[in-house]
C-alpha positions in Angstrom: 118.6 112.5 106.0 117.1 116.0 105.6 113.4 116.3 105.5 113.6 119.6 103.5 115.3 117.8 100.7 112.7 115.0 100.8 109.8 117.4 100.6 111.5 119.4 97.8 111.6 116.3 95.7 108.1 115.4 96.8 106.8 118.8 95.6 108.5 118.2 92.3 106.9 114.8 91.9 103.4 116.2 92.6 103.9 118.9 90.0 105.0 116.3 87.4 102.1 114.1 88.3 99.6 116.9 87.7 101.1 117.5 84.3 100.9 113.8 83.4 97.3 112.8 82.8 98.0 109.0 82.3 99.5 108.3 85.7 97.0 110.6 87.4 94.1 108.8 85.8 95.5 105.5 87.1 95.7 106.9 90.6 92.4 108.8 90.8 90.1 107.8 88.0 90.7 104.0 88.0 89.3 103.4 91.4 86.2 105.4 90.6 85.6 103.6 87.3 86.2 100.2 88.8 83.8 100.8 91.7 81.1 102.1 89.4 81.4 99.2 86.9 81.4 96.6 89.6 78.4 98.3 91.3 76.4 98.4 88.1 77.3 94.8 87.1 76.9 93.0 90.5 75.0 95.4 92.8 71.7 93.7 92.2 73.0 90.1 92.1 72.3 88.6 95.6 74.1 85.6 97.0 71.4 83.9 99.1 73.7 81.9 101.3 75.5 85.1 102.4 72.6 87.5 102.3 74.9 89.9 100.4 75.2 91.2 96.9 78.1 90.1 94.7 79.3 93.7 94.8 79.5 93.7 98.6 81.6 90.5 98.4 83.9 92.1 95.8 84.6 95.4 97.7 87.7 94.1 99.5 89.1 93.0 96.2 88.5 96.5 94.8 90.9 98.0 97.4 93.6 95.5 96.5 93.0 95.7 92.8 93.3 99.5 92.7 96.4 99.6 94.9 98.2 97.1 92.6 98.0 99.5 89.7 100.0 102.1 91.7 103.1 100.1 90.6 102.6 101.5 87.0 103.0 105.2 87.7 105.8 104.5 90.2 107.8 102.6 87.6 107.2 105.3 85.0 108.2 108.0 87.4 111.5 106.4 88.3 112.3 105.7 84.6 111.4 109.2 83.5 113.5 110.7 86.3 116.5 108.7 85.0 115.7 109.3 81.3 115.3 113.1 81.8 118.6 113.3 83.7 117.1 114.1 87.1 119.2 111.4 88.7 122.4 112.9 87.3 121.4 116.3 88.6 120.6 114.8 92.0 124.1 113.3 92.1 125.6 116.9 92.0 123.6 117.9 95.1 123.8 116.7 98.8 120.6 114.7 98.3 121.2 111.0 99.0 119.6 107.9 97.4 117.7 107.3 100.6 116.1 110.8 100.5 115.2 110.4 96.9 113.6 107.1 97.4 112.0 108.2 100.6 110.2 111.0 98.8 108.8 108.5 96.3 107.6 106.3 99.2 105.8 109.3 100.8 104.2 110.2 97.5 103.0 106.6 96.9 101.7 106.2 100.4 99.7 109.4 100.0 98.2 108.3 96.7 97.3 104.9 98.1 95.4 106.6 101.0 93.6 108.8 98.5 92.6 105.7 96.5 91.2 103.9 99.6 89.3 107.0 100.6 87.7 107.3 97.1 86.6 103.6 97.2 85.4 103.9 100.8 83.2 106.9 100.0 81.8 105.6 96.8 81.0 102.1 98.1 79.3 103.8 101.1 77.2 105.9 98.8 76.2 102.8 96.9 74.9 101.1 100.0 77.9 99.0 101.2 78.1 99.1 105.0 81.5 97.7 105.9 82.8 98.0 109.5 84.7 101.1 110.5 87.6 98.9 111.7 87.7 97.2 108.4 88.0 100.5 106.6 90.7 101.8 108.9 92.5 98.5 108.5 92.3 98.9 104.7 94.2 102.2 105.0 96.9 100.5 107.1 97.2 97.6 104.7 97.5 99.9 101.7 100.2 101.9 103.3 102.2 98.7 103.9 101.5 97.4 100.4 102.6 100.7 98.9 106.2 99.7 99.9 106.0 96.7 97.7 104.7 98.8 94.8 107.7 101.1 95.3 109.9 98.0 95.2 108.4 96.7 92.0 108.8 100.2 90.5 112.4 100.4 91.4 113.2 96.9 90.0 111.4 97.8 86.8 113.2 101.2 86.5 116.5 99.3 87.0 115.7 96.9 84.1 114.0 99.3 81.7 116.1 101.4 79.4 113.3 103.9 78.9 109.9 105.0 80.4 108.1 103.3 77.5 109.9 100.0 78.2 109.1 100.4 81.9 105.3 100.5 81.1 105.6 97.0 79.6 108.0 95.4 82.1 105.9 96.4 85.1 103.1 94.2 83.8 105.3 91.2 84.8 104.6 92.2 88.4 101.1 93.5 88.0 99.3 91.0 85.8 100.0 87.8 87.8 98.8 89.4 91.0 95.8 90.9 89.2 94.8 87.5 87.9 95.7 85.3 91.0 95.8 87.5 94.1 93.2 90.3 93.8 90.4 88.2 95.4 87.9 89.3 92.8 86.8 85.8 91.9 87.2 82.2 93.2 90.3 80.3 92.2 91.2 76.6 92.0 93.5 75.3 94.8 96.6 75.3 92.6 96.1 78.9 91.7 95.5 79.8 95.4 98.8 78.1 96.3 100.7 80.2 93.7 99.0 83.4 94.9 100.4 82.9 98.4 103.8 84.0 96.9 102.3 87.4 96.0 101.9 90.2 98.5 98.5 91.3 97.2 97.1 87.9 98.3 97.5 88.9 102.0 95.9 92.3 101.4 92.8 90.8 99.8 92.6 87.9 102.2 92.7 90.1 105.3 90.1 92.5 103.9 87.8 89.6 102.9 88.0 88.1 106.3 87.0 91.5 107.9 84.2 91.9 105.3 82.8 88.5 106.2 82.5 89.5 109.9 85.7 88.0 111.3 86.8 90.1 114.3 89.9 92.2 114.0 91.7 90.3 116.8 91.5 87.1 114.7 95.0 85.7 114.3 94.5 85.0 110.6 94.1 88.7 109.9 97.3 89.6 111.9 99.1 86.7 110.2 98.2 88.2 106.8 99.5 91.6 107.9 102.8 90.2 109.3 103.5 88.3 106.0 102.6 91.4 104.0 105.1 93.4 106.0 107.8 90.8 105.4 107.0 90.7 101.6 107.0 94.5 101.4 110.2 95.0 103.2 112.0 92.3 101.2 110.7 93.7 97.8 111.5 97.3 98.6 115.0 96.3 99.9 115.8 94.5 96.7 114.5 97.4 94.7 116.6 99.9 96.5 119.7 97.8 96.3 119.3 97.2 92.5 118.4 100.8 91.8 121.3 102.3 93.9 123.8 99.9 92.2 122.7 100.1 88.6 121.0 103.5 88.2 123.8 105.6 89.7 121.5 107.6 92.1 
């Protein structure tokens, strides 16, 4: 695997991203808009039992919620690459499928880190004072979770016949997690049980525990991380296998 080829594809992806306002808005503008909306709606609503505002309670869910939407530009990117013939051109070069997918993984990880940084800065400016270790841990969790978004994107691009179709199909993976696993609102026990089969559940659960003052060495937090790693590895592995088999990378 040659790093030069990976970074060449990575450079091309960033250029395409800058030229595409829709995916760029999801990556950069969405976390800003979500943070501002939740702050305006819930910043002054205090939960007396916790001594916190509703906004402070929802901050961990904001990280998870924003990261989930990364699956959309990932799916669109893979589908557009195939639709525009980029994959066929790559087949005529020494670039391997691993290098091609690796470049997307690096790109997605970078964007996830940027999203976390945006939310961390904005929430701090709005008065949220989470722990430093919690913020650092959020970066780590987003990097791990980004592998699953890549996997969802690969699976979607394998199924979809066009980039437009990919935009709809990816919602199969996004909406259930958005509704059941983002941690933005309380759920009945049945819905919580279903959410445990979704990787986003373990992101929001770990960040919520840290936000509630649970120490970083708590086994529940590391259990969440371990399960998230397993989920992400399984999903991206399935995505790579399907994409390599059916997309002729």
